N, C-alpha and C positions, 0 to 999 in steps of 0.2 A: 704677247702682244705687238701688233703692226704698229709701231711710232716711230714718230722720227721729230726732229727738233733743229734750228737752226736761226743763227743770226744774220743780219746783211747789213751793212751799214755804208751808203754812198753820198756824195754831197749831199744829194736831196732827199734822202732816206734814212730812219734808224731802224729797224723792224727786227723781232723777235718772236718768231711761230713754233707752234708745238699742235704735231698733228697726231690722233690715237685712232687709229680705224676701227677698235672692239670695244673701246670703254667711251661711253658718251657723256659720262657726270662732268666733266670738266668741259665749261664751257664759258671763256673770259675773252671780250673783245672791248679795243678799244685805241682807235687809230684816229681819234680827234676827228672824225667826220663823222655824225652823229648817223643820219641815213645810214653810210655805208656800215656802220656798225651794227643797228637793228636787220641790215640784211643779212651779213656773217652770222648773224646768232640765228638768224632765221634756216641760213642754212644748213647750221649745225646741227642744229637742234631734231629737223625735218631727215637728215640723212643718218640722225642718231652715231654724231661723228664728235670724238672729243676733240675742241680746236682752243687754241690760245692762242691771242694775237695782241701785241703792241706795238706798236708804229707811231713812231715821230715824223714829217714830214713840214715840207717847204710851206703850210698852208697860206702863210701869207702871199701867194702867189695862186694858186687854186689846188686842188684834190685831186689833182690827175697825176702826178708820183707816186702819190700814197698810195692810191687804189690799184695802179698799174702795180708799182714794187709787192703789193699784198698777194696779188696775183699771181705773181712770178714766182715768190716764195713759198704760197701754198702749196702750186704745181708741182714744184718741186719735191716737196716734201710727201704730196701724196703717193709722187711715184717711189720713192725710195721707203716708204712705209710699206709698197705692196709688194717688196723686195721679187722674188722669183714669180709670184703671181699664182702662182699654183693653188689650184681647187679654188677661183673665183669665177660668181657667175659673168663676169666681163664687161656684158651687157646690162642695161639699165635704161628705163622710161618712165617717165611720169607727169602726167595730167594734173595741173594743181587750179583749182579756183578761185580767187578772190574776191571775193561779192560778186561783181560784173566782170571779173577779167578772167581769162583763162588762157594759164599760161602750159606751153612743152617744154621740157627735155629729153632728149635720147641721145644715150653716150654710148661707146664702144671705148673698154681701155685696150688698143688696139697697137699703141705703140707707134700710130700713125697721125701727128697731130695734125686737127684738122678743126674750123669752125666754123657752120653756116648759123648765122644771126638775121633773126626777122622779126624785128619790133620794130614800134615807133614812136614815140612821147611827146605829147602835146605841150609838155613842162619842159624848160631847160632845166631846170633847179630843182631839190628837193633840200631845203636848207645850203649847207657847203656843197654840197654831191652834186656835180654836175650829169645829167641824166646820157649823156652819151657817152660816160665812164662805163658804165653795164657792158658794155659792147669791148671796151680796153680790156675791163678786167677779166672776163671771159676767154677772150683772146688771149691773152698772157696767161691765164692757168691751163688752157688746153692747150697751149704748146709747151708749157715747161711741166706737164703732166705725161705728154702722149698720147692725150685721147683727142679721139675724134669725138664733136660734140656740137650738138643740131641745138639751139635754143630758137624757140617763136611763140611770141604772143599771139593768137590766134583770134581775141576779139579784148575790149574792155575800152573804157574810158578815161578813167581817174589811174595815173601816170603811177603814184605809189603804189595801186595795187597790179598793176602790171609789172612793176621792176619784183617786186616783191614775191609773185607768182614765179615767175623765173628762179629767181634763189630757192623757193622752195623748192620747185621743181628739181632742181638741181641738186640740192641736196638728197631727195627721195631716191631720184636715180642713180649716184652716186654710192648712196648706200646700198644700194641693190647691189650694183655691179661687182661692190667690193665683197661683196658678204661671201665668205664660205660656202661651199656646196659640196656636201659630204660624197653625192654622188658624181662627182668630175676626179676625175684622176689624173693628177698632171695639169698643164697649161688646158685652159679650154681653146685649142687651135689647132686647127689638122695639120700646122707646121710644125706645131712641139714648139713651138715657141713663141713669145711675147718680147720686144726688143721696145 
């Protein structure tokens, strides 16, 4: 089983996260940010990834530190759980429709962290979640996991739908990329190494 767990505590947040890339049964999310919980649950379920998150943050200020720090820890754990990255597909791409909205994510478990983000949201907040934090979360996740990540909303009107399409597409793309492929011997790289 490719698993990893971590506890991280700062003056701003206290976070416990566990990731299981091979068993999607356990999914439990509690960050104190309702919409973010909903998005992480969608990410895990559609990526077929086991994920537990327990976070306490300085929500009396806003949800920024909580969302970003969860992205940091989740990225670190995905990288750790992948280990030597032997026989993984490495690449994953998904288009996900959510009613009138269409989200797209394409990623490469490359060892070269990068984020290209192309989305606009008409609503600044959904509950106690600031919608600009979608990009902050993806940035933290991509850089800590050392993944090249492209995320885009191709079209849509409803902010909730657009963000949910991105998170579901992220889950599906990551699930595809981390999957063990018996046709791949060693690391899926012409260099023979993914760092």
